[in-house]
C-alpha positions, 0 to 999 in steps of 0.5 A: 396512349389510350384509356389511361394505361401506362405501359413501359416495355423493352425488347427483352423476351416476354416473361410475366408473373400475374397473381390474378387476372380479370376478364380477357377480351380479344380486341379488333387488332391482334392483341388481347385486352385485360379488364378488371384485374387487380394486383397485376404485375410483371417480372423479368424486366419486360413491362410494368402495367398499372391499372388505371381504367378498364381496357387496354390492348397490351398482349399479342396472342403469343405473349398472352400464352406466355403470361398464362404459363408464367403465372402458374409458377411464382418463385418463393423467397426464404421464410422470414422467420428463419433463425439464422443465428441458431443455424450458423451456430450448429455449423460453427459447433460442428467445425469447432468439434472437428478442429479439436479432434484434428488437434487430438489426432495430431497430438497422438501421431506425435506421441505414439512415434516417441513411445518405447513400445519395444520395451514391453517385450521384456515384460513377462507377466503370467506367460504373456510377453515376448516380441508380440506383446508391444504390437498387441498393446499398441493395437489394443490402445488404438482400438480403445481410443476409437471405441471412445470416439465412437461413443464419446466423440461429443466431449469435443463438441461445444453443444449439449449432446446428451443422449436419450435414456431408455425412460426418456425414449419410452416417454417420447414414444407416448408423446409422439406418433411413430410408425408401426415398424419402429423398433422398441426402445430397448433395441436402440442401446443394443444397436448402437453398442454393436455399431460402436464396436464395429466402428472401432474395429474398422478404424483399427484396420484402417489405422494399421493399413495406413502405417499407424497414422491417425491424421489421415484422410479416411479416419478424418472423414469418419470422425467428421461423420461423428461430428455431424452425428453429434450435432444432429443429436443435439438438434433432435434430442436436446433442442427438439427441432424435429423438422431440422433434424429431418432435413439434416439427416441428409448430411448424416447419411451422406457422411457415413456413406462417404466414410464407408467408401473411404474405408473400403478404398483402404481395406475391403475388410474395413469397409465391410465391417463399417457397412452395418453402420451405414445400413442402420443410419440409412434405416434410421433416416427413414424412421426420422422422416416417417416420424416427422410426417406423422407429427404435423411436419414441423418446420425444416428450419430453426424458427425465430423465437417470438417474445410474448407481449408484456 
């Protein structure tokens, strides 16, 4: 060993990460010398170089070029201020909501097959009755159930899922920048009301196509999408974590597209009826992303709350 450098090398391929280099000088041999660099380190188990004096030939020309390429990319770990408790809380709340809805569907399957729907055929009220009445009443009941789920699925969620009002939405527009193509506040209730009706209608079509069963794959996928959407609403409209809402919009879009595909495989008509919901949510995802960009790009993860010093 010469000039006080400590080099511990292995036979592994060269892979070095160095945050800052000093001067580089070619030596009389085939190597290079690194001079004056502070904070020089290695990764990948090849060598650990600790600076003790000014000069030491340590790298061949090929190894040096690899060193320069590796130094351009530094792997980053996860941020230290991620609030994992809050992140897992959203996941658990979504799973709990989905589990409760699954139990409700199981209960409906149990009850519906034991109700005497045919008894309604004996009723004659204002000329309405006959053999068609049981089917109409049954379909109407199912439609109303899916309509309730489209608008109030959040009753199964343990999170606070309060929806924004027209006044709160107007105040939000005044406080946060929005793109010029953002719809006016009055448009959102109209859009969501239409989407809710289409969701209920498409679910009724699937329910009839699958033999009048609630606890079936396509309907479960659709209701799973509602659970993800409810959690997203809590993140965006209640907790005001706009960065997290921007990131989790990916799951909202993915689940609605999956639900539409599942409905389409059962009934082409059901898939087409649900398609506007997917189109609107994809559009809304671009709106959420644009608002995030225009408002200082808050963190995409829940940040730990720091307690202020006394």
